[in-house]
C-alpha positions as CSV (number, residue, x, y, z in Angstrom):
1,M,76.7,-19.1,-101.7
2,S,74.0,-16.5,-102.1
3,L,70.6,-17.7,-103.4
4,T,69.7,-15.7,-106.5
5,R,66.4,-15.6,-108.3
6,E,65.5,-18.4,-110.8
7,I,65.2,-17.5,-114.5
8,A,63.3,-19.9,-116.7
9,L,64.7,-20.6,-120.2
10,S,62.6,-23.2,-121.9
11,S,63.2,-26.4,-119.8
12,L,66.3,-24.8,-118.2
13,R,66.4,-23.1,-114.8
14,L,69.1,-20.6,-114.3
15,G,70.2,-19.4,-110.8
16,G,68.0,-19.9,-107.7
17,G,70.3,-22.7,-106.4
18,N,69.7,-24.8,-109.5
19,P,72.6,-26.7,-111.0
20,L,75.6,-24.9,-112.5
21,F,74.8,-24.0,-116.2
22,L,77.2,-23.4,-119.1
23,I,77.4,-20.7,-121.7
24,A,79.9,-21.8,-124.3
25,G,80.9,-21.7,-128.0
26,P,83.4,-20.0,-130.3
27,C,84.1,-16.3,-129.9
28,V,82.8,-15.4,-133.4
29,I,80.9,-17.2,-136.1
30,E,83.7,-18.1,-138.5
31,S,81.4,-19.9,-140.9
32,E,78.1,-21.7,-140.8
33,A,79.7,-25.1,-140.9
34,H,82.1,-24.3,-138.1
35,A,79.5,-22.7,-135.9
36,R,77.2,-25.7,-136.3
37,M,80.0,-28.2,-135.7
38,M,81.0,-26.4,-132.5
39,A,77.3,-26.2,-131.3
40,E,76.8,-29.9,-131.9
41,K,80.0,-31.0,-130.2
42,V,79.7,-28.7,-127.2
43,A,76.0,-29.6,-126.8
44,K,76.9,-33.3,-126.7
45,I,79.7,-32.7,-124.1
46,A,77.3,-30.7,-121.9
47,T,74.5,-33.3,-122.3
48,D,76.9,-36.1,-121.4
49,A,78.0,-34.2,-118.3
50,G,74.4,-33.4,-117.4
51,V,75.1,-29.6,-117.5
52,P,72.4,-27.2,-118.8
53,Y,73.8,-25.5,-121.9
54,I,73.4,-22.3,-123.9
55,F,75.3,-21.9,-127.2
56,K,77.1,-18.6,-127.8
57,A,78.7,-17.0,-130.8
58,S,79.0,-13.5,-132.0
59,Y,77.9,-12.3,-135.4
60,D,80.1,-9.2,-135.1
61,K,83.1,-8.4,-132.9
62,A,82.8,-4.7,-132.9
63,N,85.7,-4.0,-130.5
64,R,88.6,-5.9,-132.1
65,T,92.1,-4.5,-131.4
66,S,92.9,-3.9,-135.1
67,V,90.7,-2.6,-137.9
68,K,92.2,-5.5,-139.9
69,S,90.8,-8.1,-137.6
70,F,88.1,-10.5,-138.6
71,R,84.7,-9.3,-137.2
72,G,82.2,-12.0,-138.3
73,P,79.5,-12.4,-140.9
74,G,77.4,-9.5,-139.8
75,A,74.0,-9.3,-138.2
76,Q,71.7,-10.6,-141.0
77,E,73.8,-13.6,-142.0
78,G,74.9,-14.3,-138.4
79,L,71.3,-14.3,-137.1
80,R,70.3,-16.6,-139.9
81,I,73.0,-19.1,-138.9
82,L,72.1,-18.8,-135.2
83,G,68.5,-19.3,-135.9
84,K,69.2,-22.5,-137.9
85,I,71.4,-23.9,-135.1
86,K,68.7,-23.2,-132.6
87,A,66.0,-24.8,-134.7
88,D,68.0,-27.8,-135.8
89,L,69.8,-28.6,-132.6
90,K,67.2,-27.5,-130.1
91,V,69.6,-25.5,-128.1
92,P,69.2,-22.0,-126.6
93,V,71.4,-19.4,-128.3
94,L,73.2,-16.2,-127.1
95,T,74.8,-13.4,-129.0
96,D,76.1,-9.9,-128.4
97,I,74.4,-6.7,-129.5
98,H,76.3,-3.4,-129.8
99,D,73.6,-0.8,-130.7
100,A,70.0,-0.3,-129.6
101,S,68.8,-0.9,-133.2
102,Q,70.2,-4.5,-133.0
103,A,68.1,-5.5,-130.0
104,G,64.8,-6.2,-131.8
105,P,66.2,-8.3,-134.7
106,A,68.5,-10.3,-132.4
107,A,65.6,-10.9,-130.0
108,E,63.6,-12.5,-132.8
109,V,66.2,-15.3,-133.0
110,C,68.2,-15.4,-129.7
111,D,67.1,-16.5,-126.2
112,V,69.8,-14.4,-124.5
113,L,71.1,-11.0,-125.6
114,Q,74.5,-10.1,-124.3
115,I,75.8,-6.6,-123.5
116,P,79.5,-6.4,-124.1
117,A,81.7,-5.3,-121.2
118,F,82.8,-2.1,-123.0
119,L,79.1,-1.1,-123.4
120,A,77.9,-2.0,-119.9
121,R,76.9,1.6,-119.1
122,Q,75.2,2.5,-122.4
123,T,71.7,3.4,-121.2
124,E,69.9,3.3,-124.5
125,L,71.4,-0.1,-125.4
126,L,70.4,-1.5,-122.0
127,I,66.9,-0.2,-122.2
128,A,66.4,-1.4,-125.7
129,A,67.6,-4.9,-124.7
130,G,65.4,-4.9,-121.7
131,K,62.3,-4.0,-123.7
132,T,62.7,-7.2,-125.9
133,G,61.7,-9.3,-122.9
134,R,64.6,-11.7,-123.6
135,I,67.1,-12.7,-120.9
136,I,69.8,-10.1,-120.8
137,N,73.4,-11.1,-119.9
138,I,75.4,-8.0,-118.9
139,K,79.2,-8.3,-118.9
140,K,80.7,-6.3,-116.1
141,A,83.0,-3.7,-117.6
142,Q,86.7,-4.0,-117.0
143,Y,86.5,-0.5,-115.5
144,L,83.6,-1.0,-113.1
145,S,83.5,-2.4,-109.6
146,P,81.0,-5.2,-108.7
147,W,79.1,-2.7,-106.6
148,D,78.4,-0.6,-109.8
149,M,76.6,-3.4,-111.4
150,A,73.4,-2.8,-109.4
151,N,73.0,0.5,-111.2
152,V,73.6,-1.2,-114.5
153,A,71.0,-3.9,-113.9
154,E,68.5,-1.3,-112.7
155,K,68.5,0.2,-116.2
156,V,67.4,-3.1,-117.7
157,A,64.9,-3.7,-114.8
158,S,63.4,-0.3,-115.4
159,T,61.7,-1.7,-118.5
160,G,59.9,-4.3,-116.4
161,N,62.3,-7.1,-117.4
162,S,64.0,-8.8,-114.5
163,K,65.5,-11.6,-116.5
164,I,69.0,-10.5,-116.0
165,L,72.4,-12.3,-115.7
166,L,75.5,-10.5,-114.5
167,T,78.8,-11.7,-115.8
168,E,82.3,-11.2,-114.3
169,R,85.1,-11.1,-116.9
170,G,88.0,-9.5,-115.0
171,A,89.0,-6.0,-114.2
172,S,91.8,-3.9,-115.7
173,F,95.0,-4.4,-113.8
174,G,97.6,-2.0,-115.3
175,Y,98.2,-2.2,-119.0
176,Q,97.2,-5.4,-121.0
177,N,96.3,-7.4,-118.0
178,L,93.2,-8.4,-116.1
179,V,92.6,-9.7,-112.6
180,V,89.5,-11.3,-111.1
181,D,88.4,-10.1,-107.7
182,F,86.5,-13.1,-106.2
183,R,84.6,-10.8,-103.9
184,S,82.6,-9.7,-107.0
185,F,80.6,-13.0,-107.1
186,P,78.8,-12.6,-103.7
187,V,78.6,-8.8,-104.2
188,M,76.8,-9.1,-107.5
189,Q,74.6,-12.0,-106.2
190,K,73.3,-9.6,-103.6
191,T,71.4,-7.9,-106.4
192,G,69.4,-11.1,-106.6
193,Y,70.4,-11.8,-110.2
194,P,72.2,-14.9,-111.2
195,V,76.0,-14.4,-111.6
196,V,78.1,-15.9,-114.3
197,F,81.9,-16.2,-114.5
198,D,83.4,-15.6,-117.9
199,V,86.6,-17.5,-117.3
200,T,88.2,-17.3,-120.8
201,H,88.0,-13.5,-121.1
202,S,89.4,-13.2,-117.6
203,V,92.6,-14.8,-118.8
204,Q,92.8,-12.5,-121.8
205,L,95.7,-10.1,-122.2
206,P,94.0,-7.2,-124.0
207,G,96.1,-5.9,-126.9
208,G,98.9,-8.2,-125.6
209,Q,100.1,-9.1,-129.1
210,G,100.1,-5.6,-130.4
211,H,97.7,-6.2,-133.3
212,A,95.5,-8.5,-131.3
213,S,94.8,-9.7,-127.7
214,G,96.9,-12.4,-126.1
215,G,95.9,-14.8,-123.4
216,Q,97.0,-17.3,-120.7
217,P,94.8,-20.4,-121.2
218,E,96.8,-22.4,-118.6
219,F,94.9,-20.5,-116.0
220,I,91.4,-21.4,-117.3
221,E,90.9,-24.5,-115.2
222,P,92.1,-23.1,-111.8
223,L,90.1,-19.9,-112.2
224,A,87.0,-21.9,-113.3
225,R,87.3,-24.2,-110.3
226,A,87.7,-21.2,-107.9
227,G,84.7,-19.4,-109.4
228,V,82.5,-22.5,-109.0
229,A,83.8,-22.9,-105.4
230,A,82.8,-19.3,-104.8
231,G,79.3,-20.1,-105.7
232,V,78.7,-18.7,-109.2
233,D,75.4,-19.7,-110.9
234,G,77.0,-20.3,-114.3
235,I,80.2,-20.6,-116.3
236,F,81.0,-18.8,-119.6
237,L,83.7,-20.4,-121.7
238,E,84.8,-19.6,-125.2
239,T,86.1,-22.8,-126.8
240,H,87.5,-23.8,-130.1
241,D,88.5,-27.0,-131.9
242,N,91.8,-25.4,-133.0
243,P,92.6,-22.2,-130.9
244,A,95.8,-21.5,-132.9
245,A,93.7,-21.1,-136.0
246,A,90.7,-19.2,-134.4
247,L,89.7,-16.0,-136.1
248,S,89.1,-14.2,-132.8
249,D,90.4,-14.7,-129.2
250,G,92.2,-17.9,-129.9
251,P,94.9,-17.2,-127.4
252,N,92.5,-17.3,-124.5
253,A,90.1,-20.0,-125.7
254,L,89.8,-23.4,-124.1
255,P,90.7,-26.2,-126.5
256,L,87.6,-28.2,-127.2
257,A,89.3,-31.4,-126.4
258,Q,89.8,-30.2,-122.8
259,L,86.1,-29.3,-122.2
260,P,84.7,-32.7,-121.2
261,A,87.2,-33.2,-118.3
262,L,86.9,-29.7,-117.1
263,L,83.1,-29.7,-117.2
264,A,83.0,-33.0,-115.2
265,K,85.1,-31.4,-112.5
266,L,83.0,-28.2,-112.4
267,K,79.8,-30.1,-112.2
268,E,81.0,-32.2,-109.3
269,L,82.3,-29.1,-107.5
270,G,79.1,-27.2,-108.2
271,T,77.0,-30.0,-106.7
272,L,79.1,-30.0,-103.5
273,V,78.9,-26.2,-103.1
274,R,75.1,-26.3,-103.5
275,R,74.9,-29.0,-100.9
276,W,76.9,-26.8,-98.5
277,R,74.5,-24.0,-99.0
278,T,71.5,-26.1,-98.1
279,D,73.1,-28.0,-95.2
């Protein structure tokens, strides 16, 4: 396990050999009531497991397979909802931005700004995000190698902001399939930035249902365990109380009821891996 730099987020410490942290929530804000319910339940599960937690939800899914797909409430309403969740529940929040103009408004509310995988090389977006001073989570594009992410991170770092997370989410493997190269974790950790494993998007089958993406959620747990064993700093999971009814990415979401048991296993494994690193 490579030792990455530590990033402070309020009382949380991300990377730097600190305990495994969790980024989790529904793919998209479906409603204020649903987002708040999910934030409350996931926060309790993470607290009970003793795992540092960041709530995630998108206010706009700008890259849906079909023009008819649900995208979310939009920036203004979505940020209002995320701001209320953050204030009321006292949890850090993360959301995606898709355009340089969204960086400033999102940064006023969110602790972490996420760069979607499809946009990982958009220079103006990366620089605008970096200039906010917030933590920037960059998803590794499905078409990039882990070695390429050093150049991507450098764009954010050129603004003087070194609070960067790099997230693996699988690489394109033929049509409508993704595969995770576990070499990517130590390779990206050599940049010095904490590395996160987006497990649920890695089991996605892009466009696999024709009008929407499919998924193979039965592989979430074995991939998550493998990633933690490989030494990742954090785990990213999209979870839903009823994946069959989710308005986005339900086929690859982890059922909320399965999160407590999985998180307990991942924490135990993460503790063991960190002890190996220090022995």
